[in-house]
Every structure is written in C-alpha cells, then in structure tokens.
C-alpha atoms as one frame of an Amber mdcrd trajectory, in Angstrom:
protein
  -7.511  23.871  -3.800  -6.712  20.918  -6.012  -7.588  21.317  -9.662 -11.103
  20.238 -10.388  -9.823  18.143 -13.291  -8.753  15.285 -11.004 -12.151  15.303
  -9.390 -13.661  14.805 -12.816 -11.184  12.017 -13.593 -11.929   9.882 -10.575
 -15.622  10.725 -10.316 -16.349   9.898 -13.952 -14.061   6.863 -13.868 -15.975
   5.354 -10.987 -19.334   5.846 -12.635 -20.524   8.365 -10.058 -23.872   9.902
 -10.846 -22.464  13.425 -10.906 -21.490  15.324 -13.974 -19.131  18.017 -12.715
 -18.403  21.152 -14.761 -14.916  21.400 -16.173 -13.530  24.655 -14.792 -10.174
  25.613 -16.211  -7.263  25.553 -13.774  -6.956  29.356 -13.778 -10.692  30.116
 -13.982 -12.427  30.730 -10.652 -15.876  29.187 -10.144 -18.858  31.492 -10.351
 -19.178  33.319  -7.061 -22.847  33.775  -6.090 -24.073  36.987  -4.484 -26.233
  37.115  -1.374 -26.497  34.858   1.664 -25.617  31.190   1.190 -25.919  28.326
   3.678 -24.539  24.913   2.726 -25.104  21.964   5.046 -24.298  18.270   4.775
 -26.554  15.564   6.128 -24.938  13.941   9.147 -22.264  16.629   9.546 -22.073
  19.316  12.236 -19.932  21.513   9.955 -21.628  23.898   7.534 -20.699  26.827
   5.297 -22.104  30.313   5.736 -20.736  32.027   2.675 -17.033  31.183   2.799
 -16.906  30.628   6.559 -17.180  27.241   8.253 -19.673  27.222  11.113 -20.968
  24.617  13.545 -24.609  23.493  13.373 -26.713  20.566  14.584 -26.361  17.918
  11.888 -29.130  17.768   9.255 -30.648  14.308   9.105 -32.792  11.900   7.175
 -36.161  11.152   8.769 -37.452   7.588   8.992 -39.204   7.976   5.628 -36.086
   9.373   3.946 -37.171  13.022   3.932 -34.501  15.604   4.768 -34.773  17.472
   8.064 -32.792  20.614   8.926 -32.212  22.388  12.273 -34.563  25.388  12.278
 -32.571  27.699  14.557 -29.393  27.334  12.475 -31.308  28.406   9.356 -32.854
  31.358  11.191 -29.481  32.530  12.508 -27.927  32.551   9.025 -30.776  34.366
   7.287 -31.451  36.796  10.135 -34.892  35.528  11.035 -36.338  35.910  14.506
 -37.283  32.599  16.099 -39.616  32.434  19.103 -41.104  29.459  20.910 -44.653
  29.243  22.266 -44.367  26.612  25.002 -48.121  26.548  25.607 -48.842  25.497
  22.020 -45.501  23.753  21.321 -45.063  26.074  18.361 -42.090  27.774  16.759
 -42.742  31.155  15.119 -40.378  32.588  12.511 -40.572  36.367  11.907 -43.907
  36.518  13.667 -46.305  34.429  11.667 -44.261  34.136   8.473 -43.609  30.493
   9.405 -45.314  28.573  12.170 -44.255  25.043  13.067 -46.032  22.838  15.597
 -44.011  20.047  17.166 -44.938  16.587  15.782 -47.354  18.131  13.223 -47.425
  17.007   9.585 -48.144  20.534   8.399 -46.973  24.126   8.928 -48.293  27.630
   8.181 -46.601  29.909   5.659 -48.040  33.467   5.680 -51.210  32.022   7.124
 -51.486  29.330   4.469 -51.387  25.686   5.634 -48.753  23.588   3.881 -48.504
  19.796   4.178 -45.148  18.297   5.158 -43.367  15.104   4.122 -42.259  14.446
   7.705 -43.472  15.830  11.042 -41.662  18.621  12.863 -39.517  16.885  15.467
 -37.629  17.837  18.610 -34.422  15.778  18.713 -32.383  16.237  21.899 -33.535
  19.839  22.214 -33.064  20.741  18.531 -36.177  21.475  16.484 -35.937  19.847
  13.051 -38.184  20.794  10.152 -38.379  19.210   6.687 -36.300  21.018   4.067
 -39.433  20.970   1.949 -41.056  23.543   4.278 -38.458  26.200   3.463 -39.156
  25.940  -0.267 -42.563  27.512   0.394 -40.986  30.732   1.706 -40.918  33.477
  -0.902 -37.386  34.624  -1.645 -35.693  31.499  -0.189 -34.305  28.880  -2.532
 -33.316  25.343  -1.543 -31.463  22.620  -3.431 -30.383  19.152  -2.351 -27.747
  16.753  -3.639 -28.332  13.017  -3.335 -26.615  10.630  -0.920 -24.124   9.473
  -3.555 -23.484  13.079  -4.597 -22.355  14.264  -1.153 -25.707  14.791   0.637
 -25.259  18.587   0.479 -28.103  21.056   1.097 -27.871  24.532  -0.412 -30.077
  27.399   0.831 -29.858  30.906  -0.645 -31.843  34.144  -0.596 -31.273  34.559
  -4.347 -31.990  32.341  -7.352 -29.152  30.036  -8.401 -30.890  28.454 -11.366
 -31.767  29.653 -14.855 -33.444  28.484 -18.014 -35.875  25.612 -17.765 -35.458
  25.510 -13.956 -36.728  29.064 -13.470 -40.319  27.878 -13.154 -39.408  25.449
 -10.355 -36.295  26.827  -8.631 -36.718  24.497  -5.650 -37.019  21.300  -7.642
 -34.506  18.549  -6.749 -31.047  19.059  -8.181 -30.740  17.562 -11.681 -27.448
  15.639 -11.765 -27.425  15.458 -15.549 -27.459  19.223 -16.094 -26.315  21.210
 -13.067 -26.459  24.989 -13.184 -23.014  26.569 -13.068 -23.604  28.551  -9.860
 -25.119  25.538  -8.121 -22.212  23.371  -9.229 -19.836  25.989  -7.820 -21.593
  25.674  -4.451 -21.071  21.932  -4.557 -17.389  22.358  -5.403 -17.017  24.669
  -2.430 -18.803  22.185  -0.163 -16.671  19.291  -1.393 -13.502  21.234  -0.676
 -14.443  22.534   2.779 -16.945  20.000   4.148 -15.571  16.947   2.383 -17.485
  13.902   1.125 -20.155  12.003   2.984 -19.993   8.215   3.186 -22.045   7.767
   0.018 -19.783   9.905  -2.166 -16.687   8.504  -0.468 -17.720   4.896  -1.045
 -18.270   5.460  -4.763 -15.112   7.450  -5.507 -12.356   6.148  -3.214  -9.710
   3.718  -4.479  -8.173   1.401  -1.893  -5.074  -0.773  -2.352  -3.014  -2.902
   0.007   0.683  -3.716   0.071   1.316  -7.301  -1.073  -2.225  -7.673  -2.442
  -3.037  -7.906  -6.144  -6.589  -6.759  -5.391  -7.978  -3.240  -5.078 -11.312
  -1.562  -4.432 -12.443   0.999  -6.993 -15.463   2.408  -5.261 -17.276  -0.714
  -4.135 -16.042  -2.805  -7.088 -13.266  -5.323  -6.460 -10.605  -5.130  -9.172
  -7.360  -7.025  -9.803  -3.986  -5.530 -10.668  -2.711  -8.802 -12.099  -3.408
 -12.523 -12.289  -2.548 -14.958  -9.508   1.203 -15.425  -9.287   2.198 -12.404
 -11.382   3.145 -10.248  -8.396   2.140  -6.795  -9.681   1.004  -5.105  -6.482
   1.912  -2.316  -4.050   4.889  -3.248  -1.904   7.392  -1.800   0.525  10.951
  -0.790  -0.291  13.922  -1.860   1.814  13.432   1.336   3.838   9.744   0.633
   4.446   8.423   3.207   1.946   5.307   2.225  -0.020   5.818   1.686  -3.758
   2.968   1.681  -6.296   2.950  -0.094  -9.677   2.668   3.101 -11.707   0.788
   2.071 -14.856  -1.571  -0.345 -13.118  -2.499   2.127 -10.380  -3.030   4.900
 -12.926  -5.339   2.597 -14.873  -7.438   2.092 -11.738  -7.811   5.884 -11.751
  -9.106   5.824 -15.325  -5.919   6.697 -17.216  -4.990   5.067 -20.521  -1.410
   3.796 -20.879   0.708   3.595 -24.027   4.334   2.444 -24.287   6.304   4.243
 -27.002   9.143   2.841 -29.160  11.789   4.697 -27.136  10.585   3.007 -23.947
   8.775   6.038 -22.579   5.232   5.715 -21.304   2.375   8.068 -22.107  -0.592
   8.173 -19.729  -3.667  10.120 -20.755  -7.143  10.930 -19.574  -9.215  13.273
 -21.726  -7.024  16.255 -22.566  -4.589  15.576 -19.745  -1.380  13.781 -20.607
   1.611  12.649 -18.568   4.818  11.365 -20.209   7.095   9.108 -18.138  10.716
   8.477 -19.131  11.930   5.562 -16.962  15.529   5.869 -18.198  15.852   9.532
 -17.291  13.593   9.192 -14.232  11.521  12.160 -15.405   7.861  13.022 -15.808
   6.549  15.671 -18.190   3.109  17.237 -17.883   2.723  20.062 -20.407   5.817
  22.265 -20.258   6.776  21.094 -16.764   9.322  18.303 -16.278   9.930  16.738
 -12.867  12.523  14.267 -11.589  10.772  11.180 -10.226  11.433   8.419  -7.753
  11.077   5.364  -9.992  12.368   1.817  -9.911  11.828  -1.376 -11.863  11.008
  -4.571  -9.938  10.655  -7.796 -11.930  10.071  -5.768 -15.092   7.335  -3.604
 -13.536   7.721   0.172 -13.163   7.133   1.338  -9.589   6.984   4.821  -8.085
   6.784   6.317  -4.617   3.548   7.682  -3.174   4.737  11.333  -3.485   5.627
  10.701  -7.138   2.200   9.270  -7.947   0.497  12.112  -6.093   2.454  14.693
  -8.088   1.948  12.939 -11.428  -1.801  12.482 -11.149  -2.759  15.382  -8.846
  -4.733  13.235  -6.416  -4.895  12.853  -2.644  -3.265   9.766  -1.105  -3.532
   8.642   2.508  -1.392   5.740   3.727  -1.954   3.464   6.712   1.674   2.387
   7.108   1.031  -0.230   9.779  -1.543  -2.178   7.768  -0.105  -1.281   4.345
  -3.279   0.364   3.024  -3.185   3.068   0.327  -6.262   5.280  -0.075  -6.551
   7.383  -3.255  -9.282  10.032  -3.352 -10.117  13.104  -5.463 -10.310  15.213
  -2.280  -8.452  15.650   0.975  -9.592  13.299   3.757  -6.649  13.946   6.077
  -8.930  15.219   8.830 -11.731  12.706   8.188 -10.798   9.954  10.615 -14.272
   8.423  10.239 -13.827   7.923   6.502 -10.289   6.637   6.876 -11.397   4.049
   9.433 -14.229   3.076   7.090 -11.664   2.402   4.365  -9.252   0.543   6.651
 -12.036  -1.758   7.878 -12.881  -2.652   4.277  -9.212  -3.042   3.360  -8.755
  -6.275   5.268 -10.924  -7.977   2.646  -8.110  -7.381   0.128  -6.391 -10.769
   0.185  -2.622 -10.773   0.594  -0.636 -12.508  -2.129   0.457 -15.322   0.144
  -3.210 -16.257   0.628  -4.131 -16.034  -3.066  -6.009 -19.127  -4.158  -5.621
 -20.780  -0.749  -8.033 -23.645  -0.147  -8.002 -22.759   3.513  -6.116 -20.742
   6.116  -5.097 -22.511   9.317  -3.587 -21.352  12.611  -1.292 -23.938  14.188
  -0.806 -23.283  17.911   1.626 -24.895  20.349   1.237 -24.802  24.142   3.640
 -25.328  27.061   6.955 -24.394  25.417   9.706 -23.697  24.895  11.265 -27.162
  25.137  14.894 -26.973  24.087  15.869 -29.311  21.235  12.254 -30.200  20.501
  11.394 -26.534  19.924  14.544 -26.054  17.852  13.576 -28.886  15.511  10.014
 -27.578  15.270  11.177 -24.048  14.434  13.624 -25.387  11.850  10.900 -27.428
  10.183   8.388 -24.568  10.086  11.001 -22.189   8.688  11.888 -24.654   5.928
   8.205 -24.859   4.951   7.422 -21.149   5.223   4.707 -21.841   7.804   3.862
 -19.481  10.657   2.507 -20.597  14.038   1.489 -19.198  17.436   3.333 -20.359
  20.546   1.672 -20.033  23.954   4.570 -19.991  26.418   4.897 -20.651  30.151
   7.248 -18.535  32.220   8.796 -21.468  34.073   9.854 -22.953  30.723  10.978
 -19.623  29.281  13.440 -19.333  32.153  14.911 -22.725  31.233  15.296 -22.021
  27.503  15.912 -18.301  27.118  18.246 -18.858  24.153  15.266 -19.713  21.925
  13.357 -16.488  22.542  15.128 -14.576  19.780  13.932 -16.915  17.019  10.142
 -16.783  17.237   9.379 -13.286  15.990  12.198 -13.072  13.454  10.867 -16.224
  11.771   7.309 -14.911  11.501   5.744 -16.600  14.524   3.624 -15.122  17.289
   4.002 -15.399  21.061   1.130 -15.756  23.500   0.764 -16.054  27.270   0.028
 -19.523  28.736   0.472 -18.564  32.419   3.629 -18.699  34.509   3.324 -22.137
  36.101   0.510 -23.830  34.146  -1.981 -23.549  36.992  -5.734 -23.879  36.566
  -6.601 -20.184  36.591 -10.211 -20.662  37.677  -9.005 -22.235  40.947  -6.498
 -19.604  42.121  -6.827 -16.362  44.062  -6.938 -13.009  42.321  -3.369 -12.229
  43.360  -2.061 -15.550  42.034  -4.043 -15.062  38.810  -2.418 -11.662  38.328
   1.027 -13.119  38.975   0.454 -16.014  36.547  -0.384 -13.587  33.774   2.117
 -10.836  34.527   5.236 -12.942  35.005   4.900 -14.571  31.587   4.117 -11.317
  29.758   7.072  -9.623  31.422   9.464 -12.411  30.418   8.235 -12.397  26.811
   8.575  -8.622  26.668  12.072  -8.683  28.170  13.444 -11.496  26.018  11.524
 -11.092  22.737  10.659  -7.401  22.812   6.890  -7.755  22.507   4.069  -7.614
  25.027   1.716 -10.495  24.148  -1.864  -9.689  23.163  -3.033 -13.320  23.089
  -3.573 -15.608  26.064  -4.609 -19.258  26.357  -5.584 -20.507  29.822  -4.084
 -23.892  30.796  -6.569 -26.663  30.150  -8.863 -24.148  28.498 -10.268 -23.287
  31.937 -11.647 -19.766  32.162 -14.496 -17.896  33.819 -15.570 -14.274  34.011
 -12.870 -13.470  36.559 -10.169 -14.869  34.297 -11.532 -13.027  31.242 -11.630
  -9.734  33.147  -8.015 -10.178  34.244  -6.971 -11.118  30.698  -8.889  -8.202
  29.196  -7.474  -5.728  31.717  -4.029  -6.611  30.354  -5.089  -6.034  26.749
  -5.139  -9.719  25.798  -7.720 -11.842  23.971  -8.508 -15.397  25.102  -7.656
 -17.828  22.292  -9.109 -21.314  22.507  -9.193 -23.870  19.652 -11.525 -25.583
  17.208  -9.469 -28.755  16.601  -7.767 -30.586  19.474  -5.163 -33.108  18.322
  -4.928 -34.745  21.792  -1.194 -35.099  21.062  -0.429 -34.883  24.798  -2.562
 -37.965  25.422  -1.829 -40.509  22.671   1.659 -39.340  21.581   1.137 -41.282
  18.361   2.292 -39.458  15.245   0.087 -41.383  12.809  -3.010 -40.916  14.981
  -2.412 -37.183  15.315  -1.942 -36.719  11.568  -5.009 -38.813  10.752  -7.181
 -36.857  13.177  -6.191 -33.485  11.713  -6.344 -34.440   8.034  -9.751 -36.018
   8.535 -11.251 -33.058  10.404  -9.511 -29.837   9.382 -11.594 -26.928   8.068
 -10.741 -23.466   6.804 -10.266 -21.034   9.706  -9.439 -23.744  12.264  -7.234
 -23.031  15.261  -5.385 -26.302  15.910  -4.169 -27.167  19.412  -0.832 -28.983
  19.770   1.950 -29.024  22.363   5.601 -28.085  22.130   6.628 -30.914  24.455
   6.916 -34.189  22.531   8.929 -35.421  19.551   5.796 -37.137  18.257   4.030
 -33.752  18.171   6.822 -32.221  16.107   6.818 -35.147  13.681   3.050 -34.915
  13.324   3.014 -31.130  12.932   5.506 -31.159  10.085   3.695 -33.991   8.306
   0.421 -32.070   8.708   1.973 -28.934   7.203   3.367 -30.903   4.256   0.078
 -32.651   3.544  -2.128 -29.575   3.822   0.213 -27.243   1.958   0.111 -29.729
  -0.916  -3.693 -29.314  -0.917  -3.486 -25.493  -0.964  -3.735 -24.636   2.732
  -1.706 -21.772   4.241  -0.427 -21.757   7.840  -0.541 -18.427   9.678  -0.456
 -17.020  13.191  -3.695 -16.404  15.081  -3.386 -12.639  14.570  -2.706 -13.116
  10.846  -5.801 -15.303  10.578  -7.868 -12.650  12.341  -6.512  -9.969  10.013
  -7.312 -11.959   6.878 -10.863 -12.471   8.136 -11.291  -8.817   9.119 -11.686
  -9.693  12.811 -10.544  -7.137  15.371  -9.399  -9.264  18.300 -11.016  -7.701
  21.365  -9.366  -7.724  24.794 -11.151 -10.088  27.163 -13.116 -11.837  24.395
 -12.920 -15.553  23.560 -12.174 -16.953  20.082 -12.315 -20.599  18.933 -12.026
 -20.398  15.118 -12.180 -17.843  12.326 -13.881 -19.137   9.164 -14.821 -16.967
   6.209 -17.703 -14.612   6.894 -20.943 -15.069   5.000
C-alpha cells in the first residue's frame, strides 16, 4: 500500500472535499471488528471484510437516491431471502424486512417505512434504497459522496462515536470523519479504486510537447507561450518531466538554495535534490536519480519522479500522455481511457497561439520533379501535408516514397487507377483500394488509414469497402479548383479569401502552378499565425477519433 501521505498531498492540493486522516507510515489504520460490506456505486467489485467479491453494481436511481442489490447484502450478513411471486414481495429473515416490487414503502418488523425510491427489479436483480437498511436494528450504513469515491459502507457494529452516536446512519460528514469510517474508505480506495467523480477531481494529466496540464478539471500552464517548459521525450523515446514544475502541480513548494540544490516541501514532507551529484534525499535516505538539464530546466525520468514524490504514474507512450494519481489505476482501463480522451485538449506547443490549423491535401501524386519541389518547399517551411496517392503513379515514381513520412507528411489511398468508384464492380472496387494500400505499405512501411475517392464520388458500397479496410473517407471543405484554372494567382486568392480554421484544402500534385500556389499560401497564412498539419494531426488536435468508413469534410474547434 502506498503511504497515505501522498493521498493527502494530491487530494488536498486539488481542493477535493475530503479531509483524510493523517496515518503515520508505520501506523496501521484502525481495524473494525464484525462484518463489513463496502460497495461502490457503478462497480461490480465489493469488499467483504478484506476479501474482494463480485456483486451487482449499486446504482443511483432517477431521483439520485442510492439503490443496492438486496441479495448481495443478505448473502454477506447471513440473512435468508425468499421471494413471494404471487405478491411480488421479497422477505428477509421472515418478516424482518418485506419489500414489494415498485412500492415506495417497505415493512420493518411490521412497521411501514417510506422510501426515497421504489423497490426495482433491474435485469433480474432486486434493488432497494440504501435508506431502507438504516431502519434495521443492529445494521449501520454510511455513504460517501460522488466526488469522495461513491463508497457505501454497511456494518453490523457501530463505526461512529461522539456527536454521531445519536444518528449513526446519518450521511457521512466529510469535515470530520470518524477514524474507523475513514479507515474503511482508505481500504476501499486501495482495493476498489476511485470512481469517476473522485478520479476527475484528483488526477493530474500532462502531455509531451504541451505546456498545458489538467489538475483535476482545471487547466493549468507549466510556462508561458514560447518558453518550452513541458514534458518531452529523450533521444531514446523515454518520457522526461520538468521536475520542479510538475511537483508544483502536485502541490509542492520549491526553493533553490545557494549551493544550487533544490528543496521541495509539502507539509512536513521534504525532498532535497542535488542536480550536480544527481541525488535525492528524503529524510535519511539518499537515492541516485536520472536527471538532466535541457535549456536550463531540470528534467527527470518518470521512475525518478515516482520515487521522489511517492505517487502513481501511468504513461500512454503512443500519445505522450502522463497521468499522475494518488492511487493505482493500472487495472482501471475505463479511467485511463477517460483521461486519454480528455488529454487531446492539451494543445501541443507547435499549435500554441495558432490563429487556425489547416490540413493541406494533395491528390493524384506522386509526380516526379513536381513532387520533389513541393516536398522541398514544405520541408523548408516546416509545414505538414497529406498526400492521397494513386498506385499507377506510385509505380512510376517509387524513389519518392521514402521522403513523405520522414518529413512529417501523411499518405492516403486515392485508388489504383483513378476510377470513379461508384461506377465499378465490387471486385474492381476491392482491387482499386487494395493495390494502392499494398504499394504504400511495401514502399513506405505504413498501411494507410485515410482514403479519398477520385472525384469525391462515394456511396454506401464504397464506404463499406473503405471501412472494411480500416480507412476513413476524407473529403474537403475548400476546393482550390487548381486542376481546372491552373492559375497561381487565382488559386492563392481563392484560398486566402475563404480559408477558415479546421479547413481541409484540396489541391493536386500534378501541376507546377499548384506547387507555386501551395507554397505562397503556406507563406501567407503562416505569417498570419496559421499552422499546417496532416489530416490525422488535425483530428488529434480537435479530439476527433477518425472512424473507419465515416466521412469527414472539415474539423473546426468544438463548441
């Protein structure tokens, strides 16, 4: 079990409503005596004592009241549960408790008790309001709020003392938790993990090459635009964190000493970093670190940060996301995916302050010297583009295939022979798609996930064939008509007069006039603050998951 101190650090730092007790590292939490059942709303995992068991998930009713699965409660506390099908009634220990399906009341020892929500049968599981159990003598119930983990604690002994003795089943008071009750919550947090409410308020999310971070639901900045203090990758691909700035997100105070060492503190905890000796001291323990200085900023590896600040860190290496939590979410794929989905809103440094983000696309290539000049010009300007290639042209200019990906561009499928795909047989359609994808894979080492039908002609048959091959159908929002007028000035004027953030611009890799116009367009729009990206980069920035078989025309900001 991780020390509870780090849970206090991050929970208090994020302004969570909880006030956790500060158990010492070598002091075990109070262990209650008797039978204990801890459930979590929405989770099929529960705790019976120290053992994890499987139960139907407790739930919130439409009016917000908590409902629990009756049979699971009976099994834990040794109650006999019988069902009277004639009356649609559940009997617990004879007539100790009697519940009637869909009724807004129950009987407890013959006494009628009103309920906050009716007894409901949900997919064969009988749910009763938690409130009903509080009327049973000798059973004690407590609930933690949505942002406190949504835990439910049921015991056959009293957990509370003092001013709560007169109302042992009153809602849990976050400002003054009883020690035994708090110990139950600690146990639940360790073994059941957080719910979405607690997770959303306590998780810290960063992204490689982004100066932004989420602290709970609050968007924070690691540095100002252009300063470059942000998580990044080393030459070996390992994620590096700016040590002081990341620690500050976690609520630590930083102080640089005269000898160049750095002291980080939070409450009574203190960590001393010596960059010169590459060491970290916490109390009497000194550890060799993995540190480096980049542009005057001290960076450390993920394992180093984890060891220094005793937190849990999960990394999504592909997307460059770093998730810092006070608890282990290794097995919680649902929470990780929730974080990754939110992470795409963290703007990458290259898009900082951009007036707009544009996807330039070029059809019908490659085209020999024309393509070479276009690639040279885009490389010089640091602009990325998406090229929709035809197999018959790939075969003529195979020597160019090694440049696209290495220079940051993206390759898409534009059919093998530029046929109108809505007018061909199913076998020809398959061949048109497969031949091009195979050539791109063989010569560039990537299987395309984007496809643009020649002439923009598609129907349901085409979309099904495209989707079956894992590709999305990419259309356009701004057509330059460069194939028709072949007039550089006209092409430039049309784009500059019409372009909008999130546009997908259609051009062709066939004509010198198109290359001239494209480079002039990039120059003019970059000067105004626009950034040129691939279609997939644009989708990523906008948090759009490109779906196989779906059609996309543009990707403006959401909301």
